[in-house]
Residue, then its C-alpha position, 0 to 999 in steps of 0.5 A: x755740104x753733105x755728101x751722099x753715100x755714092x758721091x766721091x769723097x766718102x760716105x755720109x749719113x742722114x745724121x750730121x757727123x755720122x758715118x755709114x755704116x753705123x748710120x744709114x747712108x744716102x744718095x745725094x737726092x732729097x728723097x734718099x736723104x729723107x728716107x735715111x733720116x726717117x730710118x736712122x732712129x730704128x736702124x740699130x734695132x733693125x740691124x740687131x733683128x737681122x743679126x738675130x735671125x741670121x744667128x738662127x740660120x743663114x738666110x737671103x735678104x728676102x727670107x730675113x724680111x719675111x721672118x721679120x715681117x718687114x719689107x725688103x726695102x727696109x731690110x736690104x740696107x741693113x744687110x749692106x751696113x752689117x756687111x760693111x761692118x764685118x758682122x755678116x758674110x756671104x755663106x757661099x750658098x745661093x737660093x732661088x728668090x721666089x719673087x724674082x726667080x733669080x739666085x740670091x746670096x745666103x748670108x751668115x753671121x761672120x765667125x771671128x777667128x774661124x779659119 
């Protein structure tokens, strides 16, 4: 039995034996599993691209998606994965999301050893 990302028992991935956040997670629905399976081969590249633009300056998810010329739905999960991996963190700053008009977290690359 393959567990979905949001089921109790742990976080599964679209790739058999793979574990979130190193591989895309999914909910226990066919559409979510299909989406995770489809993105699995490029998720690492997408995470690297997110890290690259965040290394240039802290950004919101929407800002990063715009810089990368990608959709927010393809970028948002990479932020979640990178946060879970401990590679990015909340900068403590907020900017208004131009689409929703609501405040959005400004993410930054985590500086190891910083106090």
